[in-house]
C-alpha positions as CSV (number, residue, x, y, z in Angstrom):
1,M,25.4,158.0,113.5
2,E,26.2,154.7,111.6
3,P,29.6,156.0,110.4
4,L,30.5,157.1,113.9
5,V,29.7,153.6,115.3
6,A,31.6,151.9,112.4
7,M,34.6,154.1,113.3
8,V,34.5,153.2,116.9
9,V,34.2,149.4,116.1
10,I,37.2,149.6,113.6
11,S,39.3,151.6,116.1
12,L,38.7,149.0,118.8
13,S,39.6,146.1,116.5
14,L,42.8,148.0,115.4
15,L,43.8,148.5,119.1
16,G,43.4,144.7,119.7
17,S,45.6,144.0,116.6
18,V,48.3,146.2,117.9
19,G,48.2,144.4,121.2
20,M,48.5,141.1,119.3
21,F,51.6,142.4,117.4
22,A,53.3,143.2,120.8
23,V,52.6,139.7,122.1
24,A,53.9,138.2,118.8
25,Q,57.0,140.2,119.0
26,D,57.8,139.0,122.5
27,G,57.4,135.5,121.3
28,I,59.7,136.0,118.3
29,S,62.4,137.6,120.5
30,G,62.1,134.9,123.1
31,S,62.4,132.2,120.4
32,A,65.5,134.0,119.0
33,K,67.1,134.0,122.4
34,S,66.3,130.3,122.9
35,L,67.9,129.5,119.5
36,E,71.0,131.5,120.4
37,A,71.3,129.8,123.8
38,M,71.0,126.4,122.2
39,T,73.6,127.2,119.6
40,L,76.0,128.5,122.2
41,A,75.5,125.4,124.4
42,E,76.0,123.1,121.4
43,S,79.1,125.0,120.3
44,R,80.6,124.7,123.9
45,M,79.7,121.0,123.9
46,E,81.6,120.4,120.6
47,R,84.7,122.3,122.0
48,L,84.7,120.1,125.1
49,R,84.3,117.0,123.0
50,V,87.5,117.6,121.1
51,L,89.6,118.7,124.1
52,P,92.1,116.1,125.4
53,Y,90.7,114.2,128.3
54,R,93.3,115.4,130.8
55,S,92.5,119.1,130.0
56,L,88.8,119.0,130.7
57,L,87.8,121.6,133.3
58,G,84.5,123.3,134.3
59,G,84.0,126.9,133.6
60,E,81.7,129.8,133.0
61,Q,81.1,132.3,130.3
62,R,78.6,135.1,129.6
63,V,77.6,135.9,126.0
64,N,74.8,138.3,125.0
65,G,73.0,137.9,128.3
66,I,73.3,134.2,128.3
67,A,75.2,132.5,131.1
68,L,77.0,129.4,130.0
69,T,78.3,127.0,132.6
70,W,79.9,123.6,132.1
71,T,80.8,121.0,134.7
72,V,82.9,117.8,134.3
73,R,82.2,114.9,136.7
74,P,84.5,111.9,136.4
75,D,83.0,108.5,137.4
76,Q,85.9,108.0,139.9
77,P,87.3,110.5,142.4
78,A,90.7,110.5,140.7
79,P,90.2,111.7,137.1
80,A,93.3,109.7,135.9
81,E,91.6,106.4,137.2
82,S,88.1,107.2,135.7
83,R,86.8,105.4,132.7
84,S,84.7,108.4,131.5
85,S,83.5,111.8,132.6
86,M,79.9,113.3,132.3
87,I,80.1,116.8,130.8
88,T,77.1,119.0,131.3
89,V,76.6,122.4,129.7
90,T,73.9,124.7,130.9
91,A,72.7,127.9,129.2
92,E,70.6,130.3,131.4
93,W,68.9,133.5,130.2
94,A,65.8,135.6,131.0
95,V,62.9,136.4,128.7
96,G,60.1,138.9,128.8
97,K,59.7,140.3,132.3
98,G,62.7,138.4,133.7
99,R,61.3,134.9,133.4
100,P,64.3,132.5,133.7
101,R,64.8,129.9,130.9
102,T,67.4,127.1,131.0
103,I,68.7,124.6,128.5
104,R,70.9,121.7,129.7
105,M,72.9,119.3,127.6
106,G,75.1,116.5,128.5
107,L,77.6,113.9,127.0
108,R,79.8,111.2,128.3
109,K,83.5,111.4,127.2
110,A,85.7,108.3,127.6
111,N,89.1,108.3,129.0
112,P,91.3,107.1,126.1
113,V,94.1,105.9,128.5
114,F,92.1,104.0,130.9
115,S,93.3,100.4,130.9
116,G,91.1,98.9,133.6
117,A,91.2,98.5,137.3
118,A,94.2,97.0,139.0
119,S,93.8,93.4,140.2
């Protein structure tokens, strides 16, 4: 009788361990997706940083289930008259059972030809 009880106890503990492995795997894959999204957003940010000021445009791209969007907001209505623009890059993806995740990064880029307001 004792060996039978021991086998039941061991089998229940093994089933619990298998469930923990599944949870750990979900966490690892979610973290990998977060790292990939952050890397893509940083890469897009660096590309936008080196573009000439006049060629900055907003856009959208989808890579491996991650939606990247970037917006450019000049501080004045006319981009040629603005001192700088705020560039925002957003990465959105879903983890697990469709839970949405978002990373947002921003930078301010100066207009190199801005010479000041007219008097």
